[in-house]
N, C-alpha and C positions, 0 to 999 in steps of 0.2 A: 305360575306366579297368580296369583289370589284376585288384585282388585284386574276387573275385565280390562276396564282403560289402559293400562300400565301394562297387559300382555298384546292388547292391539299393538302399541303403539310401540314394544319391543319383537313383534313379529315383522313392524314396517322395516325395523331399522336393517334385518332381518336379513326380507328381501328388498332394500334398498343398499345392503350392501354388495349382495346375489348380483345385482344389474351391473352396480358402477365397476364392479370386480370384471366382470364378462365384458362391456364395455371396453374396463380398459387392456384385458388381453385380444378384442380386435384390435384391437391397436398394436401392439406388439407385432403384430402380425403382418405391420403391415410393410411394404418396401422400407429402405432405411431413407429417401429421397424423400416419400410422404411424409416418413415419421419425423423429420427435418420440420419440412414445412407446416404440420398441425401444430408446431411447438411441442412435440412433447418425445425431442431427440436432438441432442448437440452431435458433431461428426468434424471430424478434420482435427481436434484435438490434440494439444502435446501436452503434454505431463510433469511436473515434477512432482517426487515425494519428499517431504520434509523429514527431518529425523524426531528423532526425541519425545511420540507425542504418545499417548496413553497405550500399554500394554495390549497386544492384538489389535489397534489398529492402526493405519495409515492416516494422516493430512498432503493431502495430495493436492498438488496449485493445477485448475483445469486453464488454458490458456488456448485461446480461440474467438471467433464470430459469438454470439451469445445469445440467440433470442429470449424474450421474457419470459418462454411459452415454462423452463426452470428456475424457480427463485431458490429467495433461502426459507430455511424450514423443508424443503423438499424431500423426499425416499428417492433414492436415485439406484440406477444398477447400473455395470459396467459391468461387462458380459455377464457370470454366474452369482457373481461379486454384486453383495447391498451394502447398500451406505447411506450416507443424510450430507445434503448440499447446506452448509452453514453458512455460505455471506458467499456474497458474489458484486464486479460490478458490472460492465458490458463488456468485458473481454478477459476476464481470468476469476473462476470460482474459485472457493477452498468445499473440498466434499471430507469427508471420515468415511474415511471403506474401513470394515473389519478382514484384513486379510494379512498373509506372509506377505513378504517384498516378491519372495518367488513366484502367489497368487498375480499377485500384483500384475507385473509383469505381462504373464500372461494373457488375462485378463483384456489389461489397458491399449495390446498392438496394435487393434484397429481404429483408436483412437474417440471411440463411439461411447457417450453414456446416456443413458434414458432413462426415462422419469418413471419412477416404480409407484408401485403402487398399496400404499397406507391405507393397513386398517386397521389402527388403535385407537381413531376417535369412537368408530361403529360400535365396537370393544368395549373402552370406557363409557360409554352412554347408556349401553345395554346392563353394562355392571351396575351405572347409578340407578336405573331401574329396578332390578334386582333389590336391591339395599333398599331403596326408595318403597318395595311393597309392604320391605319387613319392617318398615317404621312405623311407625308411632309418633305421629307431631301431626300440629294443627296447622303446618303449611300445608302440610298433603292435604289434609281435609278439607282449607280452606280452595287449594287447584282443584282440587275433585268434586269439590258441591258450590264451593261460588263461598261471598261473604256478604251481608249487608252493607249501607255508606256511612261509612262511623264517622267518629263528631269533629269536626278540623280542631287543625290548631291556629286557633286567628294570627296573633301580633307574633311577630318578630320577621317578615316579608320585606325587607328595607331592597327595594332592584329587581320586585317582580314585581308587575303590571296584576290586574283582580283575577284573571284567571291561572295565568301562573300560581299568584298565592294561592288561589282555591284549592287548584290540586295538589299542593305543597303542603297546606294543608292537612287535608283530609289524609292525604298518605302519611302523615306522620301521625297523625289520631287513630289507622288503622292498626288493627293488634296482629297480622296475621300475612297479609294478601292487600295490593291498591295497588292501582294502574294508571297511570298516568298518561290521556292520549297526545302526542304533540303532532298535529298534519305539518306540513314542510313551512321555516321557515320561526316556527312557533317560539321555538329555544327551551325543549324539553329540554339537553341537557344543561341548558344553564338555572331552570329548575331543578332536574337532581343535586346539582351541586350545590344547591339551596338549600336542600332537604341535607345532605353528608355534611356542610355546616353544623347543621342543630342538631346533631344526632350525638345525647354525650357520650357512647362507644365506640369500638372499632368496629368498622363494617369496611364489607366490601363493597367494589364496585366490577363490574363483570360485565361482560359483551360476549356474542359470539365470534365478531372479527378481533384482530391484535389493532388494525382503524380505528374502532370504535372505541374498545378501552383507551390505545394509548390518550383519544381527544376526551375523553370521559376525564381522567389524573392528569391532562397538561393544564385541565380546564378547573379542574382544583387542587388544584397546587400554583395555577396562579391567581386561586382564590384568598391563599393565606392559609391550605389542609396542607399536615403534616403527610405528605402521599408518597409511599412505596410501592412499584411497576414489580409486578412478579412475573419470570417466564424466561423466554430465552431469546437473548439483549439481543440476537441477529435478526427478527422477527418486530422490532420496535424501533417507532420513529425515533429520532435526535433529538428533540425536547424531550418524548420520556427514558431514553435510554439513560438518558442523563439522572430520570426519580428511578434505574435501576438497583435493581441489589445489589449487584457487584459495584456500580457505581457510588452507592451512598456505601458501600464497605472502604473504597478504594477514600472515602473525605472523611469517615469516619475515624475512633479513637484506638481500633486496631489496625488500623494501614499499620502505622511504622514496626509494628509487631513484627506483621505477615511478609513484610520488605525486609525484612535483617532474617526469616527465616528461610525464605523467596533467598536469599544471596548462601549464606549457609547448604541449600541444596541445591545450587547450584555446583557448588566447590564440593560435596561431598557425588553426585554426579563421575565428577572429574578424575577422582579421588578412590570413586569406587569402595566397598565395603559394607558395614550392615549399618551403621550410621546413618546410611539413605532411609531406611523403612521407617525407623523411629523419628526421624525428623519428618518424614512426610505426612506420621499418622499425627506428628505432630501441630504442623499445618491445616489440617482435617477437623481436627476437635478446633483451633482456634476461630478457624474460620466461622464452623457451625456458631460457635460462641458471636463471632459480628453476626452472622445470618442473624440470630434468634431478635440482638441486638434492635438492627434495624426494624424487624419488624413488629417486632414489643413499641417502637419507639414512634409508629408511625398510629393515626388516627383514620385513614385510608390503604386500606388492600388494593390495588388492582391489580384484575387478571380475566384471563380469556376463560372460557368455559372449560376447554380443552385442556390444560394446567390446571385447572380447579381438579378437574379430574384425576390428572392425574397425579399432582402433590396437595391435596389439600389437604390431608391429615398432618402438613409438617407446617400449616400454618397458623397461626394462633388463634382463638375461638374469636367469634366475632356476633350478636347481634340481627344486626340487618343487611340486608346487602342489598343494593341497588343496581339494578339491568339496565342498560341503553341500548336499544336499535333491537329491546327483543323480539320484530317484530318479524328480522331476519334469523331469528337462529330455530334452528329445531329443536320441538318442545321438549323431546327428552333430555338434549340443555341444559333446560332449563332446571329439569331432575336432581342434577347434580349439583346444584348449592340447596335442596332442600331439609338434608343432613347435617346443612352445614350454618343453619339459621334460628334463627324463631319469625322473624319478618321476610318480607318481597318486595320489593316497589318495583313494580315493573313500568319502563317508556315505552311508547313505537307507536305504532300508526295501525291499526288494521283496515288501511282502505291503501297500502303502498305491499308494495310486492314480499312475500312470504320467503322463507328460505331456500335453498336451491336444494332440490330437488330433482334427483335424473329417471329414477322411474315411472317413465305419465300413471298415473293413477294411485300410485303410492299415498295413503293418508295421512305422511311426514310432512301434504305441500300442505294441509290445512296448518295454520299459523298457528300457536296457543291465545294470544287475543281473540283471533275467528271463533276459539272456544268459547273461549269465557263470558266475549261478549253479553251474553244475557244472564250473567249471573253476577258477575264482580259490577259494580257504578267504576266507570271510564271517564271522570272529570278531563275534557276539551280547553286547551289551551287555544284561545280563539286570534291569539294579533299574531300576522307575519309579520317577521323586518327582510324580507327578501326579495319578491314580486314587486312589478307594476301592477296597481290593479287590472288592468284590463289580464294580466294574465292570470293573476287568481283567480278573477270571476269565469274562465276554464273548468274552473272545480266548483263553482257552486254549487253542481248539484251533488256534488260527495262529500263538502263538510256545513254547507247549507248559509243561510244567511251572516249569523253570528261569528264566521270566519273573517277578517275585513285586514284591511291592507295597515301597517302606520304609514303616518304622517311623512316622514320618511325617505319610504320606498317607494307613496302610493303612485307619484309620476314621474320616480325617474326614468331617465332612457342612456342608450349610449353616450347618449353625442353633450350629454353634461359632464360626461369623466374627460381628467385633463388629460387633453395631447387628441381627442376626437375631434376630427371634422364634424359638419352636418352633412347627411346622406339620407336616403333612402331606406338604408336599413340603417342606422342611426336615429330617424326621430320618429321610430314607432316601435312599437309595447311586442305588438304579434303580430304575424304573416306565415298566412300560409299558402304553397307554391304547387298547384294543382298540375300530376302530369300524367292526368288520365286521357288516354290515346296516343302520346307520345312515347312510353316505354316498355317495359316487360321485362317482370322477373326470371333468373334464372337459378340453378341448383350447378353450386359445386360441387367437381366432379370427386373428388375426394371427399367432402365433410357432409356432403348434402347439404347444406344450409344458404339460404333462404341469399341471392345479391341482388341489386339491378343497378342497372348499370349510367341511366340517364340521371337516377340520384346522385351516383356518387359525381361527375360533372359538374351536376347542379352544385354539390356541397366543393367544391373546387372554387368557381363561380363567385360562391356568396363569402369562402372564406378571404377568398382576393382582394374582395374589394370592402372587405371590414379592412383591413390589415392596410389597406393601400388609405384609409380613415383613418386608421392612429390608434385601431382596434390592437392592444396586446396578442398573440399567443398564448397568454399564458391567462388573458380573460377570456377566452373563447373554449368551451364544450363543444363536440360531436359525439353523439348516441343516434342508435342503431339497430335493433333488437333483435339482429340475429349474427354471429362471428363473420361470415362469407364479407359481408357487406362494411364491419366495423374493419377486418383486414384490408380492405380495397380503401376505404375511406382513410384508415392509419398512412397509407402508400401515399397515399395523399404528397407534390412539393407541398402546397399549398397551407397541408396541416403540421408543418416541422413545427415541434415547441406547444401546437396544440394536442388538450388532452384527449382522445378518439375514446370509445369503449363503449359497452352496449350496456340497455337499458337497466339491468339488474347489478353492475358495475358501474353505474353513475349516482345511485342510489344513493342517500348521504350526505349526497355533493352539492354542489352548485357554480354557477359561473358566470359574469356578466351578458353573456349571449349565449346562449344556446344552440348550437343547429340540428335539429329531426331528423333522421329521414326512413319515414317507416316504412321500407321497401317492399310490403305486397305490393303484388302490379298484377292481377290476373286476369279473367274474363269468368271467372265462377263466381268472384266477392270470396276466394278462403284467401284468409286469413293468420288459419294461425292462432299462438298463442297469442298475438295482437293482438285479440278479440281478448286478452283480459282488463277487466276495466283497472284494475292496481296499474296494470304496464302501463300502460296512457296516464294514469296519475301522476306515478314516477316522473314520469317523458315532459311530461309540459311543467312539472313545478318545479326542475332545476331552475331555470334561466333567471336572474335582480331583472337587464334591465331592455333584453332581446331576445323572443322564441321565436324564432325560425323554422320554420314545416315543411318539407317535401311529401309530398304521396302522390298518391292515383284517388282522386274519391269515388269513381266508379267500384275501388274493388273497395273502398275502405267502406263508403257509407254501406255497404252491406251489414253492418252490424250499426247498429239507430246514434250508438254513443259518441261513433263518428261525427253522424251528420251532426247532432249539438254542435258539438267541436267547430265542422265548418259555419253556425250560425251564429255563431258567437265569439269570430278572428273574420280578420280582411283576410278575401282568396286572390291571387294576383294568377294567372294561367301561366303553363310553361312555354305558353306562345309568345308573351312578352317579353319586349328585352327587360331587365338585359337575359332574362333567365331565358331567350331564343338560341343566346350565344351558345349555349353548351350541345344543341343539335339532337336531333332525332337519334 
């Protein structure tokens, strides 16, 4: 490859793939009980093979107790056979496996499904870098060399506040590259939708994750834009699936003719003969015509970078792509879009967590916005509509004094919600409970991840108190930095119906009350990745009305940012009621 930066990204992708593959292979060599406990295998399954699926493949219904570690879209392995999970609920998973019935019978005897390793994303992103390296494009030049600030488009931004209107105007005025800096709660998706509504040509709506794409396209559709969501429907949320190509074909002008063909194909299957193949060819051609009609009728085509890398050549031409949550994307993912567009509008926050990278020290850990910050103007959205002002002030050192709370949220508390009674936890916006001298972290023997038993018990006390005062389970989020702590928190009876996740997984989410377990508690002040300023920023900005934190001040304040946090928030001791009831 000619350009040194693209070559570095290419090499980093290869290194990350090797590291991830080696880690996966290590998991596959563990005993079955450990693989199940780690969420990379299902066991004790019953299988039913559904007849009449695609040639050379079997559709299998796997029934049993299915944990969340394997989901729709994941590659799976059954013995020596490979396949994919295309759908699931709590007790049944749909698997597509390439095998003959005899091969399946032998492989499935053990009743085990393992999570497989899927290198396809790495391969497609490397191919995107290679394509970009050979391309002459003003978008490529802008991404590598930066751009000056554009002349803003000033008029027509009804419904946006001044900072949103300025960012939208600068983005629309940019020739090839623009960035919208959206701190927590400032409405960056709303700003992107306003930009999409002003574009006169068809545009792409992109993000790294299916959840982020779904949020963007549903928001655009609610604003009255003609949207189509492209990609596997089993990866989409319900409201986004209604915007999918399949859903719009089923509701479109070709639906009746396709239904007639389906009936004729069913009859031909029963009767046999050469007519079946002609009917299948006719249905394929008609469905492709219907697909083109849906895509050409859309003003906004929404998809992930992964689907764009796989199927971009089958999508209609566009001029502009807007990218939501770009901070969470590997930089090579963004390069997938470069051959398809003349302008990129990126939205994200360089102060939040970057992409998930498994190899320590891999250059991919640096997100695109971090790299672009000195080279590209990043107008910041300044009015947040999420947090109580006291919570927002915890990140004043990150976003500066222009980051302010909208009057509607500035003083709101849990006790202001319908059905919530007053209590010391419902009438305070932020609280830190100090566990210094009372607990101590441990390491999980299987995963080597960190957990802290006292903080688990404290979270149980807090959840019980909040629920007793009328706070609903779906209004509460519980987050921790480490998967071992998350697993123990999620297992609490008090956490039933509560979303419990790692800090990384909760990025982009919010809840009325958020409980944070910082987990680290050791005499050496060892924080690991808890010392990442971005992780702390994400953790403390998820809460709307209550931020409740548990942590060991003696350990955490080994890093100055935690000293600043404790200076800005009310602190209680674990030795005080009601926290003393958790025991030591």
